[in-house]
C-alpha positions, 0 to 999 in steps of 0.5 A: 838704188833698186836693182835693175832686171832685164825686161827682154821677155816680159811680155811673154810672161803676161798672165792676164792676156795672150798677146796674139789673141784673135777675138771671135768674129761676129756674123757676116751678111751678104752686101746684097742684103742692103740696097744702099751697100749693094749699090756702093759695092757695085760702084767700087767694083766698076772701077777697082778690084774688090777682094772680099766684101760683107756687112758686119755689125751694120756696116760694110767691110770692103777689102781692096788692093793697097795700091788702090787706096787713094783712088778708092777713098777718092771715089768714096768721098767725091761720088758716093758721099762718104765725106768723113774719114772717122778713123784709120790705123792698123792691126798687127798680123805679123806673127800670123800673116807676115804684115798689117791690115790697114783700115779706113773708117768711112761715114756718109751723113747723107745715107747714114751709113758706114763703110770700112775699107781694108787692105793688107800689106806685108811688113816694111811696105808703105801705103799711099797718104790720103792726107790730101783727101782727108785732113783728119789723116794727117795725125792718123798716119803719123800715129800709124807710123809712130806706133806700127812703123808703117810709112805713108808715102806722100804725107807732108811730115812723116815723123813720129807724133806721140814718141820722141823722134829718136825713139826705138821701136813701135809701142803697138807691135804685139812683140813690143814688151808691155813695160818696155825694153832697155832703151825705154828704161834708160832713155831719159836718163841716157839722154839727160845725164848720160849712160855713165849715170845709170848706176847713180840714178837707176832705170825709169819706172813707166807705170802710169797707173802708179799713185804715190800717196806722199807725192811731192804735190800731195795730189793723192791725199784728197781731203788731206792736202797740205802745202808742198814740202810739208812732212806727213805726220798722219794726223793732218785734219780733214780739209773740207772744200766745195767743188760746186756752186751752192744750189748746184750748177746753173742750167744743169737739172739733176737726172731722174730715171723716171724722166728718161726716154727709151729711143727705139729707132737706132737710126735717130 
């Protein structure tokens, strides 16, 4: 059995990245430089306090107070035709600012415009659920709770969605160890066999990139597949298999670079 090594500080030792790295900001422009965005911003300002607003990478970013999130998104949907919530999540700023930045990515098909609504909340604070406005927020709010620990008040089923219900910790926090902590290493062993079986079984190896060339299903031996349980000798003949119909796939034409067309209109 492989000896267990504590993983309490494994992320701090990561050599390939800084877990608190902040990407450099690209250029920001005034909302007045775009007529549509300027009108949308005035409509928001007429009813709510706007903390900041700017255009970045072709879309407008608007900072609001967290208590206004539901009403602002309702205005965006009902009056400003931003009828799609394409994404929502949070950014961990606990180390620098003691909280999270929650964002809502909005799309208007009528205007062909995108607006990102942002708000800052302190660690431990909840947000108002927008699930009743956008059904797409149902799983997104559950994922935000699962990964960051941010609860959405008014959500119909505020439970984890990716991790088991009894999981400890929130994996997308920047302080969460990349290889998991002791709880993660022993979760299934403790749950299925009990802690008394730790010495006999050993900790879990949570490495999704690991491929065993002698795995039980022989998936890793492409071209040299053998039946399950067959002893590997190293002299197995190559298996020739066709993964496509003779003559190609019906209605699929082979790509030719000289037939490609460059689209200059970014709004097309």
